[in-house]
N, C-alpha and C positions, 0 to 999 in steps of 0.2 A: 867698680860696679858694686861688689860686695857692701864697701862702706856705705855708698849711696842707699843701698836697699836697708840697710840697718837704720840708717838716720830716718827713713820714711817709717820703717817698723816702728820706731820709737816714737816718732811723732804722733803716728795712728793710734799707738797704745795710750798715749797722753791725750790725745782728743777723747777716745772713747772712755778713759777714767774720768775726765771733766765732764762729760755727758751724763755718765753714770750718777756722778755726785749730784748734778743739778737735778736729775729724775729722783733720786732719793729724797733731796730735800723738798722738791717741790709736792712729792705724793701724800706726805703727812699733812700738809697745809690744805691742800686740794680736799682730803678726806674730812678736814675738820669744817670745811664750807659744806661739804657734802651732809654730813651728820648735823650741823647747824640748820641748814636749810629744812632737812626733813623734821626737826622738831618745830621750825616756825610753821611748816605747812600743816602740822598736826596741832597747831595752837598749844604746845606743850611748853609754857612758859618758864617752867623749872629746868628742864633739859636745856632749852633754848638759852636761857641766862647763864649756864654753865660755861658757854663757850667764849665768855665776854671777861674781861679784865675788870676788876672792881673800879678802877677810874676811866673805864672806856669813855671815848669822845665820839659823838655822832655829828657829822656834818653834812650839809647840802654843799656841793661844789661852787666854789673852791674852798670857802672856807667860814660858812655861815652855820654858826652852831645850832643845832637841834636839841640834844640833851648832854649831859656829862655825868657820868657815874652809871654803874649798873643798876642801882635803885631806880633812877630816873627813867632808864632804858626800860625796864620792867613796867614800869606804870604807863608809860608812853606805849608798849607794845601791847600791854592788856586792853588799852582802851582801843588800839586799831583792830585787834582780833575781835573784839565786842561789836564794834561798829562797821569795820569794813569787812570782815571775814576774807582776809588777804590769803592768796596762794602765788608762789611763785615757783619757776621753772628756771634752773642755770641751763644756759644755752652754750655758753663759751667760758672758759677759764683760763687764765694766765698766769703765771707764777713769776715773781721777779723779787728775789732775796726775801726779805720778811713781809711782802706785800702779795696779796692775791687780788686779781681784778676779774670780776664777772660781768658777764651780759646776761640781762635776766629779763624773762617775759613775766610780768607780774598780772594779776587780775584781782579785783577789789570790788566792793558794792559802794556806789555813791547814791543815795536818796532811792535806795531800792533798785537801782539799775547796775548790772556788772559791767565793768570796763576793764579794758587791759592796756598795757603800756610796757614799753621796753626800758630798761633803767640799766646803768652801768653803778655798780657798787666797787668800791676799793676798800679791801681790809687791810690792815696793818697789825701784824702780830707783835706781841712782847710775852716771852716766856710761854709760847703755847697757846694764848689766849688772844682774843682779838681786842687789840689797844684802841684802834681808830677805826671808824667805818664813815665812808664819804659816798654819798649818792650824786648820781649825775643824771639828769633827765631832760 
């Protein structure tokens, strides 16, 4: 009986340690997404760009390229800030290894009319920076 309880205790500790390591890994990536989103909503292109790898790739799902490189992303995003005045709210976040998946409510101007939509973004990280960003809508 004591041996069985000891096995369960060890198993419980192992599960707890795995869960804690997953939470510790997820928290920094989620934090990066929150900070990057805040910079985006403030239209602060310099701070926003700091979250992206120099060779970032941006796609529409599944693999239609939009931009490649931080410079191209900055150029496209500045145009979007000026013309569309976008804002986004992250509703849900899921972390899986080096990826963060978000469900976002976005709003933007089109021909002077404010529109909203739901979008899924998949962020893939490399060395603490967003290396690939994929949009699904």
